C-alpha positions in Angstrom: 108.1 84.9 77.5 110.3 87.2 75.5 112.6 89.9 76.6 112.0 93.2 75.0 114.4 95.6 76.6 117.3 95.5 78.9 119.4 98.4 80.3 121.9 99.0 83.0 122.7 102.5 84.2 125.9 103.2 85.9 125.7 106.8 87.1 128.8 108.8 88.3 128.5 107.6 91.9 129.0 104.0 90.9 125.4 103.0 91.8 123.8 100.7 89.3 120.4 99.6 88.5 119.5 96.9 86.0 116.0 97.0 84.3 114.7 94.3 81.9 111.2 94.2 80.4 109.7 90.9 79.6 106.4 90.1 77.8 104.2 87.4 79.2 101.2 87.1 76.8 99.2 90.3 77.3 101.1 91.2 80.5 104.6 92.7 81.0 107.1 92.3 83.7 109.7 94.9 84.6 112.5 93.1 86.4 114.7 95.4 88.5 117.8 94.8 90.5 120.3 97.0 92.3 119.6 100.2 94.3 116.8 102.5 93.3 117.8 105.9 94.7 117.8 109.5 93.4 120.6 108.7 91.0 119.2 105.6 89.5 115.5 106.3 89.7 115.3 108.2 86.4 116.3 105.0 84.5 113.8 103.0 86.5 111.0 105.5 85.8 111.9 105.7 82.1 111.5 101.9 81.8 108.2 101.8 83.8 106.6 104.6 81.7 107.8 102.9 78.4 106.3 99.6 79.6 103.0 101.3 80.6 102.7 103.0 77.2 102.6 99.6 75.6 99.3 99.2 77.4 99.6 95.6 78.8 96.7 94.3 80.8 99.0 94.0 83.8 102.4 95.4 84.5 104.3 93.5 87.2 107.3 95.3 88.7 109.5 92.5 90.1 111.7 94.1 92.8 113.1 90.9 94.3 116.6 91.9 93.2 116.4 95.4 94.7 118.6 96.0 97.7 117.4 99.6 98.4 114.3 101.5 97.5 114.4 105.2 98.2 111.8 107.9 97.9 112.8 108.6 94.3 111.9 105.0 93.4 108.6 105.4 95.2 107.9 108.5 93.1 108.7 106.6 89.9 106.1 103.9 90.9 103.5 106.7 91.6 104.2 108.1 88.2 103.8 104.7 86.6 100.5 104.2 88.5 99.2 107.5 87.3 100.2 106.8 83.7 98.6 103.3 83.9 95.2 104.7 84.9 92.4 102.2 84.4 94.0 100.6 81.3 96.8 98.7 83.0 96.8 97.0 86.4 100.1 97.8 88.2 101.4 95.2 90.6 104.6 94.9 92.6 106.6 91.9 93.7 108.3 92.9 96.9 108.9 90.5 99.8 112.1 91.8 101.4 111.9 94.6 104.0 114.1 96.7 101.7 111.3 97.0 99.2 108.0 96.0 100.9 108.5 98.2 104.0 108.8 101.6 102.2 105.7 100.8 100.1 103.8 99.8 103.3 105.0 102.8 105.4 104.0 105.3 102.7 100.6 103.5 102.1 101.5 103.0 98.5 100.7 99.3 98.9 97.0 100.5 99.2 97.3 101.9 95.6 99.6 99.3 94.1 99.1 95.7 95.3 102.1 93.8 96.6 102.8 90.1 95.9 105.4 87.8 97.3 106.2 86.1 93.9 106.1 87.0 90.2 103.8 84.0 89.6 101.2 85.3 92.1 101.3 88.8 90.6 100.8 87.5 87.1 98.0 85.2 88.2 96.1 87.9 90.1 
């Protein structure tokens, strides 16, 4: 495993999101923590799209450190899924109600599989 990119955005409202991209062989993991809302989602989406452009076999989005996932965050995941196409399998680690529930309520979990742990998502 090697870390390739790490950023932390602190927009004017004081909200922060931390995004780190790690390489795991031919797969990549985007580790996210903080709140993903309309203020922080652009940083999140930027990291997702950059990771997808590297064309890993699988891109795992680890959201275990996310306390809030708003509609702008869901939109960022949809953009990453569209960008990934058939080249990269997109998977999300989301087990808390703050992250899993919005994905399930919108039906996005039917397009992007959810896993309870990073290990399970990487092994899928």
